[in-house]
LUMSE-798759 format. One record per residue (C-alpha): residue number from 1; x negated, y, z negated. Coordinates in nm, 4 decimals, m for minus. Last residue first. Example, Ala and Ser with C-alpha at 12.3 -4.5 7.8 and 13.67 -1.06 7.14 Angstrom:
2
num|X|Y|Z
2|m1.3670|m0.1060|m0.7140;
1|m1.2300|m0.4500|m0.7800;
***
This chain:
372
num|X|Y|Z
372|m0.6033|0.8813|m0.9619;
371|m0.5402|0.8642|m0.5868;
370|m0.8137|1.0900|m0.4478;
369|m1.0572|0.9714|m0.7139;
368|m1.0331|0.6066|m0.6105;
367|m1.0463|0.3896|m0.9262;
366|m1.3302|0.1499|m1.0093;
365|m1.2961|m0.0705|m1.3207;
364|m1.5941|m0.2543|m1.4700;
363|m1.5700|m0.5109|m1.7504;
362|m1.9131|m0.6034|m1.8879;
361|m1.9899|m0.8972|m2.1173;
360|m2.2531|m0.9988|m2.3706;
359|m2.6266|m1.0454|m2.3308;
358|m2.8994|m0.8115|m2.2037;
357|m2.7936|m0.8574|m1.8407;
356|m2.4204|m0.8256|m1.9279;
355|m2.2187|m1.1119|m1.7835;
354|m1.9420|m1.0123|m1.5394;
353|m1.5840|m0.8887|m1.5212;
352|m1.4762|m0.6885|m1.2183;
351|m1.1819|m0.4574|m1.1485;
350|m1.1031|m0.2876|m0.8166;
349|m0.8988|m0.0016|m0.6698;
348|m0.8439|0.0795|m0.3021;
347|m0.6633|m0.2432|m0.2061;
346|m0.3178|m0.1130|m0.2961;
345|m0.3616|0.1767|m0.5387;
344|m0.0853|0.1662|m0.8008;
343|0.0773|m0.1709|m0.7257;
342|m0.2592|m0.3346|m0.6645;
341|m0.4027|m0.1860|m0.9826;
340|m0.1091|m0.3242|m1.1840;
339|m0.1729|m0.6678|m1.0341;
338|m0.5435|m0.6448|m1.1200;
337|m0.4474|m0.5414|m1.4746;
336|m0.2307|m0.8470|m1.5232;
335|m0.5061|m1.0700|m1.3836;
334|m0.7709|m0.9239|m1.6187;
333|m0.5463|m0.9427|m1.9265;
332|m0.4537|m1.3018|m1.8451;
331|m0.8189|m1.4010|m1.8119;
330|m0.9035|m1.2518|m2.1523;
329|m0.6089|m1.4030|m2.3390;
328|m0.6955|m1.7620|m2.4188;
327|m1.0119|m1.9430|m2.5345;
326|m1.0634|m1.7727|m2.8700;
325|m1.3783|m1.9605|m2.9817;
324|m1.5708|m1.7301|m2.7433;
323|m1.8554|m1.8740|m2.5376;
322|m1.6993|m1.8584|m2.1891;
321|m1.8367|m1.5144|m2.1064;
320|m2.0799|m1.3707|m2.3602;
319|m2.1313|m1.4021|m2.7364;
318|m2.1314|m1.0283|m2.7984;
317|m2.3297|m0.7352|m2.6611;
316|m2.0167|m0.5526|m2.5456;
315|m1.9459|m0.3323|m2.2459;
314|m1.6270|m0.1551|m2.1326;
313|m1.6696|0.0315|m1.8077;
312|m1.4755|0.2942|m1.6120;
311|m1.5970|0.4284|m1.2774;
310|m1.3950|0.7078|m1.1170;
309|m1.4755|0.7095|m0.7468;
308|m1.5210|0.9947|m0.4992;
307|m1.8964|0.9558|m0.4858;
306|m1.9490|0.9073|m0.8613;
305|m1.7404|1.0118|m1.1611;
304|m1.8281|0.8402|m1.4884;
303|m1.6448|0.6845|m1.7832;
302|m1.8188|0.4520|m2.0320;
301|m1.6870|0.2739|m2.3422;
300|m1.9648|0.0885|m2.5277;
299|m1.9013|m0.1826|m2.7876;
298|m2.1761|m0.2969|m3.0241;
297|m2.2176|m0.6062|m3.2343;
296|m2.0896|m0.8220|m3.5180;
295|m2.3620|m0.9934|m3.7187;
294|m2.1347|m1.2765|m3.8295;
293|m2.0327|m1.3287|m3.4695;
292|m1.6839|m1.4701|m3.4068;
291|m1.5189|m1.1276|m3.3823;
290|m1.7747|m0.9865|m3.1392;
289|m1.7141|m1.1008|m2.7819;
288|m1.3725|m1.2631|m2.7516;
287|m1.1594|m1.0591|m2.9941;
286|m1.3731|m0.7453|m3.0028;
285|m1.4372|m0.7255|m2.6287;
284|m1.0774|m0.8321|m2.5615;
283|m0.9471|m0.5319|m2.7588;
282|m1.1735|m0.2969|m2.5650;
281|m1.0486|m0.4599|m2.2452;
280|m0.6842|m0.4087|m2.3471;
279|m0.7606|m0.0435|m2.4416;
278|m0.9296|0.0553|m2.1146;
277|m0.6431|0.0783|m1.8641;
276|m0.3614|0.1342|m2.1110;
275|m0.1750|0.3806|m1.8868;
274|m0.2932|0.3877|m1.5257;
273|m0.5266|0.6855|m1.4693;
272|m0.4704|1.0611|m1.4305;
271|m0.7835|1.2780|m1.4415;
270|m0.7509|1.5513|m1.7079;
269|m1.0642|1.4417|m1.8972;
268|m1.2909|1.5117|m1.6026;
267|m1.5727|1.2591|m1.6102;
266|m1.9079|1.2057|m1.7805;
265|m1.7885|1.0153|m2.0870;
264|m2.0306|0.7935|m2.2800;
263|m1.8577|0.6577|m2.5911;
262|m2.0451|0.4309|m2.8348;
261|m1.9101|0.2073|m3.1121;
260|m2.0965|m0.0090|m3.3631;
259|m1.9150|m0.2897|m3.5465;
258|m2.0776|m0.4991|m3.8200;
257|m2.1110|m0.1883|m4.0399;
256|m1.7457|m0.2148|m4.1412;
255|m1.5510|m0.4842|m3.9558;
254|m1.2057|m0.3888|m4.0864;
253|m1.2519|m0.0120|m4.1016;
252|m1.4331|m0.0374|m3.7685;
251|m1.1221|m0.2045|m3.6219;
250|m0.9069|0.0979|m3.7127;
249|m1.1698|0.3335|m3.5697;
248|m1.1859|0.1169|m3.2560;
247|m0.8118|0.1530|m3.1979;
246|m0.8197|0.5269|m3.2694;
245|m1.1077|0.5780|m3.0277;
244|m0.9433|0.3619|m2.7612;
243|m0.6133|0.5494|m2.7889;
242|m0.8008|0.8815|m2.7659;
241|m0.9885|0.7556|m2.4591;
240|m0.6604|0.6784|m2.2831;
239|m0.5195|1.0211|m2.3711;
238|m0.8346|1.1942|m2.2398;
237|m0.8220|0.9890|m1.9184;
236|m0.4787|1.1361|m1.8575;
235|m0.1574|0.9351|m1.8296;
234|m0.0021|0.6922|m1.5850;
233|0.2846|0.4391|m1.5757;
232|0.4812|0.6082|m1.8523;
231|0.6827|0.4933|m2.1552;
230|0.4243|0.2422|m2.2801;
229|0.1667|0.5215|m2.3046;
228|0.3764|0.7089|m2.5621;
227|0.4148|0.3899|m2.7682;
226|0.0383|0.3354|m2.7535;
225|m0.0393|0.6936|m2.8575;
224|0.2008|0.6890|m3.1534;
223|0.0705|0.3475|m3.2495;
222|m0.2854|0.4725|m3.2615;
221|m0.1971|0.7920|m3.4488;
220|m0.0140|0.5894|m3.7160;
219|m0.3062|0.3477|m3.7490;
218|m0.5456|0.6397|m3.7851;
217|m0.3222|0.7964|m4.0532;
216|m0.3132|0.4661|m4.2430;
215|m0.6925|0.4439|m4.2104;
214|m0.7345|0.7826|m4.3739;
213|m0.5028|0.6823|m4.6600;
212|m0.7012|0.3623|m4.7161;
211|m1.0244|0.5636|m4.7117;
210|m0.8806|0.7949|m4.9774;
209|m0.7658|0.4960|m5.1831;
208|m1.1135|0.3363|m5.1868;
207|m1.1373|0.0732|m5.4635;
206|m0.7763|m0.0244|m5.5400;
205|m0.6242|0.0788|m5.1980;
204|m0.8945|m0.0675|m4.9780;
203|m0.7737|m0.4295|m4.9767;
202|m0.4212|m0.3194|m4.8827;
201|m0.5574|m0.1085|m4.5957;
200|m0.7531|m0.4053|m4.4601;
199|m0.4498|m0.6321|m4.4816;
198|m0.2402|m0.3654|m4.3082;
197|m0.4965|m0.3376|m4.0288;
196|m0.5166|m0.7120|m3.9713;
195|m0.1388|m0.7570|m3.9518;
194|m0.0914|m0.4469|m3.7364;
193|m0.3600|m0.5613|m3.4945;
192|m0.2182|m0.9152|m3.4839;
191|0.1399|m0.8068|m3.4133;
190|0.0993|m0.4944|m3.1941;
189|m0.1388|m0.5914|m2.9178;
188|0.0898|m0.8346|m2.7347;
187|0.3884|m0.6001|m2.7681;
186|0.1867|m0.3171|m2.6155;
185|0.0647|m0.5342|m2.3300;
184|0.4227|m0.6477|m2.2668;
183|0.5380|m0.2844|m2.2644;
182|0.2675|m0.2083|m2.0076;
181|0.3845|m0.5010|m1.7949;
180|0.7466|m0.3873|m1.8189;
179|0.6482|m0.0334|m1.7218;
178|0.4633|m0.1636|m1.4180;
177|0.7665|m0.3682|m1.3195;
176|0.9895|m0.0655|m1.3589;
175|0.7619|0.1286|m1.1245;
174|0.7615|m0.1607|m0.8794;
173|1.1423|m0.1657|m0.8850;
172|1.1538|0.2100|m0.8265;
171|0.9154|0.1797|m0.5328;
170|1.1269|m0.1021|m0.3873;
169|1.4444|0.1043|m0.4291;
168|1.2776|0.3968|m0.2535;
167|1.1591|0.1684|0.0277;
166|1.5118|0.0275|0.0671;
165|1.6593|0.3789|0.0752;
164|1.4145|0.4764|0.3507;
163|1.5003|0.1649|0.5509;
162|1.8730|0.2305|0.5095;
161|1.8267|0.5923|0.6192;
160|1.6276|0.4838|0.9248;
159|1.8963|0.2287|1.0178;
158|2.1741|0.4814|0.9651;
157|1.9986|0.7290|1.1963;
156|1.9440|0.4622|1.4616;
155|2.3090|0.3594|1.4349;
154|2.4200|0.7207|1.4675;
153|2.2026|0.7696|1.7750;
152|2.3405|0.4486|1.9267;
151|2.6951|0.5707|1.8594;
150|2.6159|0.9062|2.0217;
149|2.4757|0.7284|2.3269;
148|2.7920|0.5192|2.3574;
147|3.0031|0.8321|2.3154;
146|2.8186|0.9986|2.6005;
145|2.8705|0.6925|2.8205;
144|3.2442|0.6908|2.7495;
143|3.2853|1.0635|2.8095;
142|3.0875|1.0500|3.1336;
141|3.2855|0.7536|3.2640;
140|3.6168|0.9160|3.1781;
139|3.5129|1.2422|3.3392;
138|3.3841|1.0640|3.6485;
137|3.7005|0.8517|3.6758;
136|3.9401|1.1465|3.6663;
135|4.1351|1.0968|3.9843;
134|4.0607|0.7234|3.9970;
133|4.2108|0.6597|3.6529;
132|4.5523|0.7959|3.7507;
131|4.7591|0.4795|3.7840;
130|4.5537|0.2949|3.5195;
129|4.6205|0.5533|3.2465;
128|4.9941|0.5753|3.2755;
127|5.0514|0.8159|2.9825;
126|5.0059|1.1295|3.1906;
125|5.1082|1.4225|2.9706;
124|5.1715|1.7190|3.1941;
123|5.0283|2.0659|3.1489;
122|4.7990|1.9776|3.4405;
121|4.4519|2.0566|3.3029;
120|4.5208|2.0504|2.9279;
119|4.7650|1.7584|2.9608;
118|4.5239|1.5514|3.1669;
117|4.2466|1.6165|2.9171;
116|4.4573|1.5111|2.6184;
115|4.5761|1.1912|2.7917;
114|4.2232|1.1054|2.9106;
113|4.0850|1.1573|2.5627;
112|4.3607|0.9387|2.4189;
111|4.2657|0.6600|2.6607;
110|3.8963|0.6963|2.5827;
109|3.9671|0.6837|2.2074;
108|4.1891|0.3743|2.2474;
107|3.8901|0.1969|2.4076;
106|3.6133|0.3559|2.2007;
105|3.7697|0.2406|1.8712;
104|3.6522|m0.1188|1.9159;
103|3.2999|m0.0040|1.9992;
102|3.3005|0.2194|1.6904;
101|3.4115|m0.0634|1.4601;
100|3.1520|m0.3013|1.6053;
99|2.8738|m0.0402|1.5876;
98|2.9637|0.0446|1.2265;
97|2.9630|m0.3254|1.1428;
96|2.6138|m0.3666|1.2840;
95|2.4846|m0.0505|1.1182;
94|2.6075|m0.1735|0.7805;
93|2.9227|m0.0319|0.6248;
92|2.8879|0.2690|0.3912;
91|2.9119|0.1670|0.0280;
90|3.1729|m0.0470|m0.1453;
89|3.3560|0.0959|m0.4514;
88|3.2940|m0.1132|m0.7617;
87|3.5679|m0.3705|m0.8380;
86|3.8915|m0.3266|m1.0358;
85|4.0997|m0.5143|m0.7773;
84|4.3058|m0.2014|m0.6930;
83|3.9870|0.0052|m0.6779;
82|3.8258|m0.2467|m0.4432;
81|4.1291|m0.2363|m0.2149;
80|4.1346|0.1456|m0.2223;
79|3.7673|0.1559|m0.1225;
78|3.8180|m0.1049|0.1487;
77|4.1093|0.0967|0.2924;
76|3.9009|0.4147|0.2770;
75|3.6061|0.2469|0.4514;
74|3.8389|0.1159|0.7238;
73|3.9721|0.4700|0.7738;
72|3.6159|0.6038|0.7742;
71|3.5288|0.3781|1.0677;
70|3.8537|0.4424|1.2580;
69|3.8550|0.8160|1.1961;
68|3.4927|0.8407|1.3101;
67|3.5590|0.6347|1.6226;
66|3.8671|0.8384|1.7132;
65|3.6808|1.1651|1.6615;
64|3.3948|1.0525|1.8843;
63|3.6364|0.9332|2.1553;
62|3.8141|1.2672|2.1424;
61|3.4847|1.4567|2.1520;
60|3.3707|1.2604|2.4579;
59|3.7048|1.2890|2.6389;
58|3.7396|1.6628|2.5875;
57|3.3725|1.7187|2.6660;
56|3.3966|1.5233|2.9926;
55|3.6923|1.7344|3.1084;
54|3.5150|2.0553|3.0111;
53|3.2076|1.9503|3.2082;
52|3.4190|1.8469|3.5080;
51|3.5924|2.1830|3.5165;
50|3.2724|2.3818|3.4698;
49|3.0764|2.1761|3.7249;
48|3.3282|2.2094|4.0057;
47|3.0481|2.0952|4.2383;
46|2.7189|2.1469|4.0531;
45|2.6032|1.7872|4.0883;
44|2.8614|1.5144|4.0698;
43|2.7441|1.2179|3.8633;
42|2.4039|1.3459|3.7476;
41|2.5204|1.7030|3.6925;
40|2.8077|1.5856|3.4723;
39|2.5745|1.3396|3.3003;
38|2.3277|1.6093|3.1985;
37|2.5963|1.8571|3.0914;
36|2.7778|1.5924|2.8853;
35|2.4508|1.5124|2.7091;
34|2.3792|1.8784|2.6338;
33|2.7339|1.9383|2.5016;
32|2.7758|1.6087|2.3061;
31|2.4880|1.6121|2.0586;
30|2.5214|1.9524|1.8879;
29|2.8876|2.0606|1.8852;
28|3.0835|1.7352|1.8894;
27|2.8259|1.5046|1.7303;
26|2.7257|1.7430|1.4512;
25|3.0884|1.8382|1.3855;
24|3.1854|1.4704|1.3676;
23|2.9115|1.3920|1.1198;
22|2.9997|1.6819|0.8910;
21|3.3745|1.6104|0.9087;
20|3.3199|1.2408|0.8402;
19|3.1301|1.2997|0.5202;
18|2.7557|1.2811|0.4524;
17|2.6854|1.3890|0.0970;
16|3.0236|1.5366|m0.0008;
15|3.2430|1.2470|0.1128;
14|3.5914|1.3625|0.0059;
13|3.6562|1.5890|0.3055;
12|3.7608|1.3897|0.6110;
11|3.8889|1.0532|0.4875;
10|4.0160|1.1784|0.1524;
9|4.1887|1.4724|0.3192;
8|4.3470|1.2407|0.5742;
7|4.4723|1.0160|0.2931;
6|4.6168|1.3090|0.0974;
5|4.7864|1.4522|0.4078;
4|4.9421|1.1117|0.4847;
3|5.0595|1.0786|0.1227;
2|5.2196|1.4236|0.1400;
1|5.4014|1.3252|0.4604;
***
């Protein structure tokens, strides 16, 4: 007896989010009464409406209870079986399985509903269902139809919930994918930048120790910003610009007077943009545009708001598209960023790379202001 009580308690109460008791109460006291009323009027009008309504309600709620017990009973058995095998507990059965279980339980549920109703009205338990079905056929029919509608409503609800959960899982997967791409960008930048920066610092220590110390602080600030960006899919324009400034300051220590930097910012610094939007293109401008030139060159970082769009540009006056000795990397960075843009904004964002009229290369990124 104690085991039976424990099992019933597990079936009815131990599902805090959407347990059997909650579902059954919703069906019995919210869905069933108006539907039973409609079908009672449809099949017999107002004649003995109260009696026929009560009869239909008894059958409908009994069928509903039987279906819920059957479905949750199967779930409990599966849960105990998985626990015994050391496997994770299975979730709620699919809509198709729920419909099959409920349809199976409707037949004994209808019979039990008839027995309960006959006892309430006649104080006599009539177990011979077929001999008395004609007397109460409307009530049985109403109860069965109502339960069918309730099952369809439950299936529709489960289907919507499953679709919503699938969309949430997809969004979470896309978020993780974005984070993985950002981490890959970070890992790609780290080795050669760190190697070059440390060599530059080492060469400064004998002749310019204060400058070496300053560059060490810049390198620390840069990596702190990059690591922070790699942990989030978006951050403010101000944070992105700070990473670019620190990166270019480190590179200026290496290139000296060969590298000129210009920032032109005419946009709200608090605007949220995808993390590491500009830095990879700034890095490409140095690697592919300026590094191979003995005279170096100039890099411009531009941010402007115009007609509901945030325009970001990285320009260099280097060797131009297709003329860099470093043949790999630029195209990959562009394609990776286009994919990140698609995940963030769909078709609303865009990125273009083109020759600069006065020589060099321009990378232009347009982000919709309403979504940044």
